[in-house]
C-alpha positions in Angstrom: 11.3 17.2 -3.9 10.2 20.4 -2.0 13.8 21.6 -2.2 13.8 21.0 -6.1 10.6 22.9 -6.2 9.7 22.6 -9.7 6.3 21.7 -10.7 7.4 18.2 -11.8 9.1 17.4 -8.6 6.2 18.8 -6.4 3.8 16.6 -8.4 5.8 13.6 -7.4 5.4 14.4 -3.6 3.7 11.4 -1.8 3.6 9.2 -4.9 6.9 7.3 -4.4 5.6 5.3 -1.3 2.3 4.5 -3.2 4.2 3.4 -6.3 6.6 1.1 -4.2 3.5 -0.4 -2.6 1.9 -1.0 -6.0 5.0 -2.9 -7.1 4.9 -5.0 -3.8 1.3 -5.8 -4.4 2.2 -7.0 -8.0 4.8 -9.1 -6.7 2.3 -10.6 -4.1 -0.2 -11.3 -6.8 2.5 -13.0 -9.0 3.5 -15.1 -5.9 0.0 -16.3 -5.2 -0.9 -17.2 -8.8 -0.1 -19.6 -11.5 0.7 -23.3 -11.7 3.0 -23.5 -8.8 0.6 -21.7 -6.4 -2.3 -23.8 -7.8 -0.3 -27.0 -6.9 0.4 -25.7 -3.4 -3.2 -24.5 -2.9 -4.5 -28.1 -3.8 -2.3 -29.5 -1.0 -3.8 -27.1 1.5 -1.6 -23.9 1.2 -3.4 -20.8 2.3 -2.8 -17.2 0.9 -1.3 -14.8 3.4 -2.8 -11.4 3.1 -0.5 -8.4 2.5 -0.5 -5.9 5.4 0.1 -2.2 5.0 1.3 -0.6 8.2 2.0 3.0 9.3 -0.5 4.3 6.8 -1.1 7.5 8.6 -0.1 10.6 6.7 2.9 12.7 8.1 2.2 15.5 5.7 -0.7 17.8 6.8 -1.4 18.8 3.2 -2.7 15.2 2.5 -6.1 14.0 3.5 -5.8 11.7 6.5 -6.9 8.6 4.4 -4.4 9.4 1.5 -2.5 6.2 1.9 -5.4 4.1 3.0 -7.3 5.0 -0.1 -4.5 4.3 -2.2 -3.7 0.8 -0.9 -7.1 -0.7 -0.7 -7.2 -4.0 -2.5 -8.2 -7.6 -2.4 -6.3 -9.7 0.2 -4.9 -6.8 2.0 -5.0 -5.6 5.5 -4.4 -1.9 6.4 -3.5 -0.7 10.0 -5.6 2.5 10.4 -4.4 4.9 13.2 -7.2 6.4 15.4 -8.3 9.8 14.6 -6.3 12.2 16.8 -9.4 14.3 17.3 -11.1 11.4 19.0 -8.4 11.3 21.9 
């Protein structure tokens, strides 16, 4: 995107990963809802939570919570790396 360099391309920087995660979350919600899930839940099935890992930013232009803020949602877990300044 940086090599393309257009305003449109640069506007997409960092958004692909979040968009893919949003799609994964939609699939997760679909899997754990509806009549099939309700039958399983009545028989004792428990929801698994969706875990987001490696949510630290690699681009210093982003705030350090860019991905964590974008991925917060019900039934999710996020691994948050320690603040490098605290080491």
